[in-house]
C-alpha positions in Angstrom: 39.9 -11.9 52.4 40.8 -11.6 48.7 42.7 -8.5 47.9 41.6 -5.9 45.5 43.3 -3.9 43.1 43.2 -0.1 43.5 41.4 1.2 40.0 44.2 4.1 39.9 46.5 1.0 40.0 48.6 0.5 36.1 47.2 -2.6 34.3 49.6 -5.7 34.3 51.5 -5.6 31.5 54.3 -8.3 30.0 57.3 -6.6 29.6 60.3 -8.1 28.2 63.4 -5.9 30.3 67.0 -6.1 28.1 69.8 -4.6 30.3 72.9 -5.3 32.3 72.4 -8.8 34.2 73.6 -9.4 37.7 77.4 -10.0 38.0 77.3 -10.0 33.5 80.5 -8.8 31.4 78.3 -7.5 28.7 74.6 -5.6 28.2 72.1 -7.0 26.4 71.5 -9.8 29.0 68.0 -11.4 29.4 66.8 -9.9 33.0 63.7 -10.7 33.6 60.5 -11.4 31.4 56.8 -11.0 33.4 54.1 -9.5 34.2 54.8 -5.6 36.2 52.4 -2.8 37.1 55.7 -0.4 37.0 54.8 3.5 35.4 58.2 3.1 33.7 57.7 -0.5 32.4 54.6 0.8 30.7 56.9 3.9 29.0 58.9 0.7 27.7 55.8 -1.0 26.3 55.2 2.0 24.4 58.2 3.2 23.4 58.9 -0.7 22.1 55.8 -0.4 20.1 56.4 2.6 18.8 59.8 2.0 17.5 58.1 -1.7 15.9 55.5 0.5 14.0 58.5 2.5 12.7 60.6 0.0 11.8 57.5 -2.0 9.9 56.8 1.0 8.1 60.6 1.9 7.0 60.8 -2.4 6.5 57.4 -1.9 3.9 58.6 1.6 2.0 62.5 0.6 1.7 61.8 -3.0 -0.1 60.1 -4.3 -2.9 57.8 -7.1 -2.9 58.3 -9.7 -5.3 55.7 -12.2 -6.2 54.4 -14.5 -8.5 51.0 -15.8 -8.7 47.4 -14.5 -8.5 47.1 -16.4 -4.8 50.0 -14.5 -3.4 48.5 -11.0 -4.2 45.0 -12.1 -3.1 46.6 -13.2 0.2 48.7 -10.5 0.7 45.8 -8.3 2.7 45.7 -11.5 4.9 48.7 -11.5 6.4 49.2 -7.8 6.5 47.1 -5.6 8.0 45.8 -2.5 5.4 47.3 0.2 6.9 50.8 -1.7 6.6 49.9 -2.6 2.8 49.4 1.1 2.1 53.4 1.5 3.2 54.4 -1.3 0.4 55.7 1.5 -2.4 57.4 -1.3 -4.5 55.9 -4.2 -6.2 56.7 -6.5 -9.1 54.6 -9.5 -9.5 54.8 -12.0 -12.7 52.8 -14.9 -13.3 52.0 -17.6 -16.4 48.1 -17.9 -17.8 47.1 -20.7 -19.8 45.0 -20.2 -22.8 41.4 -20.4 -23.0 41.5 -17.5 -19.7 38.7 -18.0 -17.4 38.1 -15.2 -15.3 34.8 -16.4 -13.7 34.0 -19.9 -12.0 36.0 -22.9 -10.1 39.0 -23.9 -11.2 41.4 -26.3 -8.9 43.9 -24.7 -6.4 47.6 -24.6 -8.9 50.9 -24.1 -6.6 52.9 -24.4 -10.4 52.4 -22.9 -13.6 50.2 -22.1 -15.2 48.2 -20.0 -12.5 44.9 -20.4 -11.7 43.0 -17.6 -14.1 39.9 -17.2 -12.0 42.1 -15.7 -9.2 43.2 -12.9 -11.8 40.5 -10.5 -11.3 41.1 -10.6 -7.2 44.3 -9.9 -7.7 44.0 -6.9 -9.6 41.8 -5.5 -7.2 44.7 -5.7 -4.3 46.4 -4.1 -7.2 43.7 -1.2 -7.2 43.7 -0.7 -3.4 46.9 0.5 -3.5 47.5 4.0 -2.8 49.8 5.0 -5.7 52.8 3.0 -5.0 56.1 4.2 -6.4 56.8 1.3 -8.2 54.6 -1.3 -9.8 56.6 -3.9 -12.5 54.1 -6.6 -13.8 55.2 -9.2 -16.0 52.8 -11.7 -17.7 53.2 -14.9 -19.8 50.1 -16.2 -21.7 50.5 -20.2 -22.8 48.4 -21.5 -25.5 46.7 -24.7 -25.1 49.8 -26.6 -26.1 52.9 -24.8 -24.1 55.4 -26.1 -25.8 54.1 -24.3 -29.3 54.8 -21.2 -28.1 52.0 -19.5 -29.7 50.8 -16.3 -29.0 48.3 -15.7 -27.4 45.2 -13.2 -29.4 44.6 -9.8 -29.0 41.1 -10.8 -27.3 42.6 -12.8 -25.2 45.3 -10.4 -24.4 43.0 -7.3 -24.1 40.3 -9.1 -21.5 43.4 -9.9 -19.2 44.6 -6.5 -19.0 41.2 -4.5 -18.9 41.3 -5.2 -15.0 44.3 -2.8 -14.4 43.1 0.2 -16.4 41.5 0.9 -12.4 45.5 0.4 -10.6 47.6 2.8 -10.2 51.1 3.8 -9.8 53.5 6.4 -10.1 56.0 4.1 -12.3 53.9 1.2 -14.1 55.1 -0.9 -16.6 53.0 -4.2 -17.8 55.5 -7.1 -19.9 54.1 -8.9 -22.0 55.8 -12.7 -22.7 55.0 -12.0 -26.2 54.9 -9.6 -29.4 52.9 -6.3 -28.8 51.6 -5.5 -32.3 50.5 -2.1 -32.7 47.1 -3.4 -33.3 46.8 -4.4 -30.0 48.3 -1.1 -28.9 45.4 0.5 -30.6 42.6 -2.3 -29.1 43.8 -1.0 -25.5 43.9 2.5 -26.3 44.9 4.6 -23.6 46.2 2.5 -20.6 47.3 3.6 -16.8 50.8 1.9 -17.9 53.7 1.0 -20.2 52.8 -1.8 -22.3 56.9 -3.6 -22.9 57.5 -6.4 -25.1 59.7 -9.1 -23.4 61.8 -10.2 -25.8 62.2 -13.6 -24.3 58.9 -16.0 -23.7 59.5 -17.0 -20.4 59.7 -15.0 -16.8 61.6 -17.0 -14.8 60.0 -20.4 -13.8 62.5 -22.4 -15.5 66.0 -23.0 -15.5 66.7 -23.5 -19.2 67.5 -21.4 -22.2 63.7 -20.5 -23.2 63.2 -18.9 -19.4 65.6 -16.9 -17.6 
């Protein structure tokens, strides 16, 4: 006859117990890992989950998420749950885009500069989904078609690139351009939710040479 488990019995759970191993001289030895129906084990499991969730919250709130290229932002909600994403308080993002900027269409994925510009709109949507992070620091470099020329991108390209950031909010929000920021450009942009800053060096840290720190 097969045995039937009472519906009163707690469900079987896999519990990792860390305690003094028999005959051991130090606490923290692995004593048992396996299925258990003990009520106290369920309490231990729930306590561990609470500690884990609280630790994750501290991890996300106390650290700066430093990312490069749009794909890293696009994938962030895929590797961190939406609830946990909202605990992120500080983000630093940098990337290089190349003229002409193509925001819609299909381009091959890239793992090196310049960034895939068709991912930029989706990356901005991810940033806009955050509920008011405390600090958001974005650095953008826009290359001409011949990057060695170090020519400044035209104002129309820059305004097109910055337009999606109008929906993004943060308590301390700055956008740094690795090129000159003339008054005419600021006038075209109008009121923005970020501070527009000019970076005096052209690079943003991709290459270890004198022109890019």
